[in-house]
N, C-alpha and C positions, 0 to 999 in steps of 0.2 A: 209377530205373529207365525200362525204354521203353516207350514204348506207355502208357505213364501206367498204370503198373501197381501197385495199389496193395494188393489182397486175395487174400489164396490163403489157400484151404477145405481139408483134408486128414481123408477119409475113414479115418484107424485102422486097418486090420484088417489080421489075420494072426497076431494074439501066440499064439493058442495054438497055430495047425499049424507056426508056427517050431520052438517049445518041442518038442509033438510030436516033428516029423524028428529033435528030436536025443535024442530017446529022456528029453527032462525034462517036468513036472507044466504042465499052462498056463499057473501062478503064474507058472513062471519066466518063457515068457512075457510076461507080464503086467509085470513084473518090469522084463525089459530093452526094453520100450514106454516107459515111464515115461519112464526116460534117453536115449532116442530124441527123446523131447518136448524136451529140455532143452536137445539138440544143435540141433535144426533148427529149435529159436524162435530159437537165439543164432543162426543159420546166414542164415533170411531175415529177422534183422533188420539182420549186416553189407553182404548183398544189399540193403537198401534197400526193400522189402520194409513197409509199414505199419501193416497188419494178419491175423495168423494167426488162425482158427479151428477148432479143431480135437476133433473128434467121439471126446469120447473114450467113454463111457456113454452107450446112451438109453434111453429107458420102456421100453423091450422087453427092455435086458439083466436088468433087476432079474426077468425069469419065466430066467432060468440058477439052475443049482443054486446052491441057501448057501452050500456054502464059497468057489463060484469068487468069488460076491459078496463076502460078508464078506473076501477076503483082498486084492478090490478095493479096498473101500472100508479097509481097515487100508494099502493100499499108496496109498491115495491122503490119510489123515492123515500118514505120514507127508513126501507131497511136500510138502501142505499149510504143512507147519511148520517144514522145512528145505529141499529140493532146488530149489521154490520161490522161496526168498530169492535164489541166483542171478541170476535175471531182472532181480529189484530192483535186482541191485547191477547187471547194462548195461542199465539207463534205459528195463526194457517197463514198460508198464502191464495188469495182468493182472485180468482181467473171465469173469463166469459167468455161461451161461447154459441157461435149462434148469427144470426143476419141481424147487423146492428146498425144497419142504415134503413133497417124500420122500427128502428124505436126514435122516441124526441130526445130532441139535440142534449139538453136537458141533465137525458141522467142516463142519455155517453157519457156525459164530462161526468158525474157519479159515477162511474162503473169506470171509464179510466182512472180520475180521481183513488178509490176502492184499491186498482191495481197497483201500482206504483207506492201505494201507501204498504201494499202487504209484500210488497215482492221480492223482500230474504227475509222474509219467513221462512222457514224450514220444517215446524216439525208435522206440518202434511196441508197438502193444499185441496180447497172446496174448487174445484170445477164448475161453474153455474150453466144450462144451457137456458139460453133465454134465447126466444124468437129464432131456435132452432131445426132444423128438419134435415134430416141422415141423411136425402136424396138427395135436397140444394149442397150440400157437403160436399157430395162426392162429385156430382158433375161441378164446382169451385179447384174441385180436383184435380177434373181430367181437362177441366179448359187450361188453367194452369199447367198438367205435362205439357198440352200440345201448345202451348205458347212459345214452352221451351224446345220445342223441338223442332218452332219455324225458326224460332231465331238462331238454330245450329248450336242453344247452348247445352242439348240431353242427344244423344244417341236415342234412336225408334230401340230398340234392341238395345241396351240397355235396361229397360224401363222394368220396372218387376211389383211386386206386392208394397214393401219400404218402399220404392216409389209415390206410390200412391199414400200412405200411412203417413209418410212424412209432406203430405201437402195437406191432408186435411185438419183441420180444426182445431186436433187434440196431438198436434204434431206433439213429439217426446213425454207426452205419457203414455206410459204402458198400458194395455187393451184388460180392460176389468173382468177381476178375477170372478163376480158375482155381478151379477143383476139382481134384485128386484121390487115388485109389483105390487103396489098393497090396493085394495081395495077389491080384492077378485078376480078385475081384470086378466084375460091373461095373452098378450097381445105384446109390440114394440109398438108401434102405432110413432115410426118413421124416428126411434131412436135410436143409434150410437149403431147401424147397420152394420157396417163394415167391420169397426169396432168386435161386437157380441158375435165375431166366429164359431170363437173356443170356448165362452162364458158357462159359470155353472146359474139358470138361474134358478129364481123361488118364488115365488107367486102366495101371496098372504091377504084376507079377507077381509085384516084390520085397515080401516082407512089412512088415509094419512094424518089424520089428525091424533086418532090415538096408536100411533106408532112410539113406540118406545123406545129406549138405549138396550135395554131387558128382552127387546124381539130382535136387536139388528144383533145382539151375540147367543140368542139361541140361535140365527139364522146360519152365525160364524160355525159356532158349534156342527152345524147339522153339513156347512163346507167342507169342516176338516176330515172328517171323516167319509167323502168322493176319494174315486179314485177317478182323477182329470187325463185322460189319455192322446187328445189332442186326434182323432182318428188311428192314432194306432192298437196295437192288441196288448 
């Protein structure tokens, strides 16, 4: 990719609205949205994107109606067992970030199995934010650093930005170059708050189920004519 594009992050919004606008149950939108995950992951790899981070389920999403949450978890089980294997065939590594302890044990087992299966893949990395909240991630990082200082393994004076970055769930992954949010909303919703400090934002009115590879390509083209100054002149 031009301009050093390495990492795209996407807030996949609008599944429910896509379904309701068609007279379908919200769960139909989530099913369609899950299919788009596979398509966009493969397309991003073909466009040379090395890291793709998708906001799949936030810690706040647990507060949704139980029926919807149960449907989402069952859909996740299906994709972990079958559909995501297609990404393995495309040499894509898969990793998960978030509050894993909130997920069912069988889902955790499938996540670990998929991470192990794809660990040596090198074409691209798909990072799925699942049961994820950025504030909780930052709190976790701060606690880890505080414990190291308390134990004498780290000097207080040595703490810097890299120290914090290295304690985040995204450790070892470059910060996103682009953030995309679908469905017209223009907020971060507790997603990658530390990592998005100098990211270029793109908002599209298209819902996630309607988002296509052509849309991703157009956003990348628009990004490539932007000048990133990182606060400098």
